[in-house]
C-alpha positions in Angstrom: 179.6 268.5 186.2 177.4 271.2 187.9 176.3 272.5 184.5 175.2 269.0 183.5 173.3 268.5 186.7 171.7 271.9 186.3 170.6 271.0 182.7 169.2 267.7 183.9 167.1 269.5 186.6 165.8 272.0 184.1 164.8 269.2 181.7 162.9 267.4 184.5 161.1 270.5 185.6 160.2 271.3 181.9 159.0 267.7 181.5 156.8 267.9 184.6 155.2 271.2 183.4 154.5 269.6 180.0 152.8 266.6 181.7 150.6 269.0 183.8 149.7 271.0 180.7 148.9 268.0 178.6 146.6 266.3 181.1 145.2 269.6 182.5 144.8 267.9 185.9 146.8 268.3 189.1 148.5 265.3 190.8 146.2 266.0 193.8 143.1 265.8 191.7 144.5 262.5 190.2 145.0 261.0 193.7 141.6 262.1 194.9 139.8 260.9 191.7 141.6 257.5 192.0 140.2 257.0 195.5 136.7 257.8 194.2 137.0 255.4 191.3 138.2 252.5 193.6 135.3 253.3 196.0 132.8 253.2 193.2 134.1 249.9 191.8 134.1 248.4 195.3 130.5 249.6 195.9 129.3 247.9 192.7 130.8 244.6 193.7 129.5 244.8 197.3 126.1 245.6 196.0 125.9 242.3 194.1 123.7 239.7 195.8 126.6 237.1 195.9 128.6 239.4 198.2 126.1 238.8 201.0 125.4 235.7 203.0 121.6 236.1 202.4 122.0 236.4 198.7 120.2 239.8 198.7 121.6 243.1 197.6 122.5 245.4 200.4 121.5 248.5 198.4 123.8 250.9 196.7 124.0 253.6 199.4 125.0 250.9 202.0 127.4 249.3 199.6 128.9 252.7 198.8 129.1 253.4 202.6 131.0 250.1 203.2 133.4 250.6 200.3 134.2 254.2 201.4 134.8 253.0 204.9 137.2 250.3 203.6 139.1 252.4 201.1 139.3 255.3 203.6 140.5 252.7 206.2 137.8 253.9 208.7 135.8 250.9 210.0 132.4 252.4 210.4 129.8 249.8 209.2 126.1 249.7 208.7 126.1 245.9 208.9 128.3 243.6 210.9 131.2 242.4 208.6 131.6 239.0 210.1 127.9 238.0 210.0 126.4 239.8 206.9 129.1 239.5 204.2 129.8 236.3 202.3 133.5 235.3 201.7 133.4 237.3 198.5 132.2 240.4 200.2 134.8 240.0 203.1 137.6 239.5 200.6 136.6 242.6 198.6 136.5 244.6 201.8 140.0 243.3 202.7 141.4 244.2 199.3 139.9 247.7 199.5 141.4 248.2 202.9 144.8 247.1 201.6 144.6 249.4 198.6 143.4 252.3 200.7 146.1 251.7 203.3 149.0 251.4 200.9 147.6 254.2 198.7 146.4 254.1 195.2 149.7 255.1 193.6 151.7 252.6 195.7 149.4 249.8 194.7 149.5 250.8 191.0 153.3 251.0 191.1 153.4 247.6 192.7 151.4 246.1 189.9 153.5 247.9 187.3 156.7 246.5 188.8 155.3 243.0 188.9 154.6 243.0 185.2 157.9 244.7 184.4 156.4 248.0 183.1 158.6 251.1 183.4 157.4 253.8 185.8 156.9 257.0 183.9 157.8 260.5 185.1 154.0 261.3 185.5 153.6 258.3 187.8 156.7 259.3 189.8 155.2 262.8 190.2 151.9 261.2 191.5 153.8 259.0 194.0 155.6 262.1 195.3 152.3 263.9 195.8 150.6 260.9 197.4 153.4 260.5 199.9 153.8 264.2 200.4 157.5 264.0 199.8 159.8 267.0 199.1 162.1 265.4 196.5 161.2 263.6 193.2 164.3 261.5 193.2 164.1 257.9 194.5 160.3 257.6 194.5 160.3 254.1 192.9 162.9 252.9 195.4 160.9 254.4 198.2 157.8 252.6 196.9 159.6 249.3 196.7 160.8 249.6 200.3 157.3 250.5 201.5 155.7 247.5 199.7 158.2 245.0 201.0 158.0 246.4 204.6 154.2 246.5 204.5 153.8 242.8 203.4 156.5 241.6 205.7 154.9 243.3 208.7 151.4 242.1 207.8 152.7 238.5 207.2 154.3 238.5 210.7 151.1 240.0 212.2 149.0 237.3 210.5 151.1 234.5 211.9 150.9 235.9 215.4 147.1 236.3 215.2 146.8 232.8 213.8 148.5 231.4 216.9 145.2 232.3 218.7 142.7 231.9 215.8 143.8 228.5 214.4 143.3 226.6 217.7 140.0 228.4 218.1 138.6 228.2 214.5 140.6 225.6 212.7 143.4 225.9 210.1 141.6 227.5 207.2 139.3 229.8 209.0 142.0 230.7 211.6 144.6 231.5 208.9 142.1 233.6 207.0 141.1 235.6 210.1 144.8 236.1 210.9 145.4 237.6 207.4 142.2 239.7 207.5 142.9 241.2 211.0 146.6 241.7 210.3 145.7 243.8 207.2 143.0 245.8 208.9 145.2 246.3 212.0 148.2 247.5 210.1 146.1 249.7 207.8 144.3 251.2 210.9 141.0 250.2 209.4 139.0 248.7 212.3 137.1 246.1 210.3 136.7 242.8 212.1 135.2 239.3 211.6 134.4 238.6 215.2 130.6 239.1 215.0 129.7 235.4 214.8 131.9 234.6 217.8 131.8 237.5 220.2 128.6 239.2 219.0 127.8 241.7 216.2 129.9 244.9 216.3 131.8 243.6 219.3 135.3 243.9 217.9 137.9 242.4 220.2 135.9 242.6 223.4 136.1 238.8 223.8 140.0 239.1 223.9 140.3 241.9 226.5 142.6 239.6 228.6 144.5 238.0 225.7 148.0 239.4 225.6 148.8 237.9 222.1 145.8 239.6 220.5 146.2 242.9 222.4 150.0 243.3 221.9 149.9 242.2 218.3 147.1 244.5 217.4 148.7 247.5 219.3 152.1 247.0 217.5 150.5 246.8 214.1 148.4 249.8 214.7 151.3 251.9 215.9 153.7 250.8 213.2 151.1 251.4 210.5 150.3 254.8 212.0 153.9 256.1 212.2 154.2 256.8 208.5 156.4 255.3 205.8 159.2 257.9 206.0 159.5 257.4 209.8 160.1 253.7 209.2 163.0 254.4 206.9 164.5 257.0 209.3 164.3 254.5 212.2 165.9 251.8 210.0 168.7 254.1 209.0 169.3 255.3 212.6 169.5 251.7 213.8 171.9 250.8 211.0 174.1 253.8 211.8 173.6 253.2 215.6 172.9 256.9 216.1 169.7 258.7 217.0 171.1 261.8 215.3 170.3 260.1 212.0 166.6 260.7 212.7 165.1 263.7 210.9 163.3 266.4 212.7 160.1 265.1 211.3 160.7 261.6 212.8 161.7 263.0 216.1 158.5 265.0 216.4 156.3 262.2 215.2 157.9 259.7 217.7 157.7 262.2 220.5 154.0 263.0 219.9 153.1 259.3 219.4 154.9 258.1 222.5 153.6 261.0 224.6 150.0 260.6 223.5 150.0 256.8 224.1 151.5 257.1 227.6 149.3 260.1 228.6 146.2 258.4 227.2 146.9 255.0 228.9 147.5 256.6 232.3 144.5 258.9 232.0 142.2 256.0 230.9 143.5 253.7 233.7 142.7 256.4 236.3 139.3 257.3 234.9 138.1 253.7 234.4 139.7 251.9 237.4 136.5 252.1 239.4 134.1 251.6 236.4 132.5 248.1 236.9 131.4 248.1 233.2 134.9 248.5 231.8 138.1 247.5 233.7 137.3 247.4 237.4 136.8 243.6 237.5 139.7 242.8 235.2 143.0 241.5 236.5 145.8 244.0 236.8 147.4 242.9 233.5 144.0 243.2 231.8 143.5 246.7 233.2 146.9 247.8 231.9 146.3 246.2 228.4 142.8 247.7 228.1 144.1 251.1 229.0 146.9 251.0 226.5 144.7 249.5 223.8 142.1 252.3 224.2 144.8 254.9 224.2 146.2 253.6 220.9 143.1 252.5 219.0 141.5 256.0 218.6 144.5 257.0 216.5 143.1 255.7 214.2 142.4 252.0 214.3 138.8 251.6 215.4 139.1 248.3 217.3 137.9 248.1 220.9 138.2 245.6 223.7 135.8 247.6 226.0 132.2 248.7 225.4 132.5 252.2 224.1 129.1 253.2 225.5 130.3 252.1 229.0 133.3 254.4 229.1 133.2 257.3 231.5 132.6 260.9 230.2 136.3 262.0 230.6 137.5 258.9 228.7 134.9 259.5 225.9 136.1 263.1 225.6 139.7 262.1 225.4 138.8 259.6 222.8 137.3 262.3 220.6 140.4 264.4 221.0 142.6 261.5 220.0 140.4 260.7 217.0 140.8 264.2 215.8 144.6 264.2 216.1 144.9 260.8 214.4 148.2 259.1 213.3 151.2 260.5 211.5 151.8 262.1 208.1 152.3 259.7 205.2 150.8 256.8 207.2 147.7 254.6 206.9 146.0 256.7 209.7 143.8 259.7 209.4 143.1 262.9 211.5 145.1 266.1 211.4 148.2 264.0 212.1 150.8 264.1 214.9 153.0 266.4 212.8 150.4 269.1 212.7 149.6 268.6 216.4 153.3 268.7 217.2 153.8 272.0 215.4 150.9 273.5 217.2 152.1 272.3 220.6 155.7 273.5 220.1 154.4 276.8 218.7 152.5 277.4 222.0 155.6 276.5 224.0 157.7 278.9 222.0 155.1 281.7 222.5 155.1 281.1 226.2 158.9 281.3 226.2 158.7 284.6 224.4 160.4 283.2 221.2 159.6 284.8 217.9 159.7 281.5 215.9 158.6 278.0 216.6 161.5 276.0 217.9 162.0 272.2 218.5 165.0 270.1 219.0 167.4 273.0 218.4 165.7 273.8 215.1 163.6 276.7 213.9 160.5 276.1 211.8 159.7 278.5 208.9 156.6 280.5 209.5 154.8 279.2 206.4 154.9 275.7 207.9 153.3 277.0 211.2 150.6 278.8 209.2 149.9 275.6 207.2 149.5 273.5 210.4 147.1 276.1 211.8 145.1 276.1 208.6 144.9 272.3 208.5 143.8 272.1 212.1 141.2 274.9 211.8 139.7 273.7 208.5 139.6 270.1 209.9 137.8 271.4 213.0 135.3 273.3 210.9 134.7 270.1 208.9 133.9 268.1 212.0 131.6 270.9 213.2 129.8 271.1 209.9 129.5 267.2 209.8 128.0 267.2 213.3 125.6 270.0 212.4 124.5 268.1 209.2 124.0 264.9 211.2 121.9 266.7 213.7 119.7 268.0 210.9 119.5 264.6 209.2 119.0 262.6 212.4 117.1 264.7 214.9 113.6 264.3 213.4 113.9 260.5 213.6 116.0 258.9 216.4 116.7 262.1 218.3 120.4 261.2 219.3 122.2 263.2 221.8 124.9 265.8 220.8 127.8 263.7 222.1 126.8 260.7 220.0 126.7 262.8 216.8 130.0 264.5 217.6 131.6 261.2 218.3 130.3 259.8 215.0 131.5 262.8 213.0 134.9 262.9 214.6 135.3 259.1 214.1 134.4 259.5 210.4 136.7 262.5 209.8 139.7 260.8 211.7 139.0 257.5 209.7 138.8 255.8 213.1 135.8 253.6 213.0 134.8 253.7 216.7 131.1 254.3 217.3 128.7 254.5 220.2 126.7 251.8 218.3 124.9 254.5 216.3 126.1 253.9 212.8 123.5 251.2 212.0 120.8 253.6 213.1 121.8 256.4 210.7 119.2 257.5 208.2 120.0 257.5 204.5 120.8 261.2 204.7 123.0 260.6 207.7 124.9 257.8 206.0 125.7 260.1 203.1 126.9 262.7 205.5 129.2 260.3 207.3 130.3 258.8 203.9 131.4 262.2 202.6 133.1 263.0 206.0 135.1 259.7 205.7 136.2 260.6 202.2 137.1 264.1 203.2 139.0 262.9 206.2 141.1 260.5 204.1 141.9 262.7 201.1 141.0 266.2 202.4 143.9 267.0 204.7 146.4 265.7 202.2 144.8 267.6 199.3 144.7 270.8 201.5 148.4 270.5 202.4 149.4 270.1 198.8 147.2 272.9 197.7 148.6 275.2 200.3 152.1 274.3 199.4 151.5 275.1 195.7 149.7 278.3 196.6 152.6 279.4 198.7 155.2 278.7 196.0 153.0 280.5 193.4 152.6 283.6 195.4 156.2 284.1 196.6 157.5 287.5 195.9 154.0 289.1 195.3 152.9 292.4 196.9 153.3 292.7 200.6 150.9 295.0 202.4 151.7 297.3 205.3 151.9 295.7 208.7 149.3 296.4 211.4 148.0 294.9 214.6 144.8 293.8 216.3 144.2 292.8 219.9 144.4 289.1 220.9 142.9 287.5 223.9 
């Protein structure tokens, strides 16, 4: 029995290697190129005159910017989605958001299952890479569960949104807006159609006191940002009625998510309580909802119920930090992810306690995982720095924006958040290209980096080890 199992594993590994040699392209390159192809196709359609209400082409750079923002589930826009785009353009954007949120391979697998086509080993390998899973076994089953869960959650979210939108806009318009905002909320995209009703680029500011809109949006954002593997872990734990069924990954993700939300809400409430331009004049329930909403949305949904430019400086700085951290691994969110932030946090705690290894929940993390988290965080930080510098070079001779605005814009793009200090529409063509590339890098970059580091670590195991030495720290 063991010999048979061993032979099967050998054949699978051999087949995988044969596939890689045949196509001469890594799974990571396939995933990244798939994102680029979908963005390009979306840009072509959005560039058509029939995609806009005016019947004029938006221009290819602007169409490419919008398509990138949609596929990378960011939400930064150069034109207001609700007022500029015709129904065709809005529907294309919604589909691009859904494809980008689910992931290219998940969407492709869904279509293959619908037409009854068999999922090949190469496709299973790509699914494994896109979800950053450790095991190849059960990829199709995992994909099916993700697809069913996603559409179920989005359907429920659309119905709840429709409870508010249908009485306000009528059956057809209200139902459509419910579906659109449910998809964009769950996928953490930040696109909205509220422009004609609450003002261009105003997001949910007209619903700051509406508990249905606020609570529904927050739940969709959090669930979408937790990550697919965490859903399954939570479901299994509930079924077994034991929290011990949760994996270490899920425990860290849930701890970081809950901790960040609570800390952010309390901090924002304190900082904004006396701000007349944000929450001071709201009823107590409105103050609490707005505080929680703006603690959740930077990670990485992009909606807002308060004017971003009116926030106090401490709240603005916290928002930048939250945008950089983002959601959780394997989710629809961006950023360095809560898993990476959790490893860094627990590493610092372990160092303070004088421990040699990073410890969490009575478990010890391998050093290569800690090194990988540090690498992802540092490279991501450098990417934001370079994007901010590039924006300052591209924008300074024209609109002369302040440093905080450019840092906010770059971090929002990298974290695929979509929040802005109302500067995106003022970007020059060069600035739009910089932000466009930053959004793309923020969506596929960290994933590609993690996978590349993992392969590099496996490839270099057992190589020469140099003599140990020391340098001074601090």
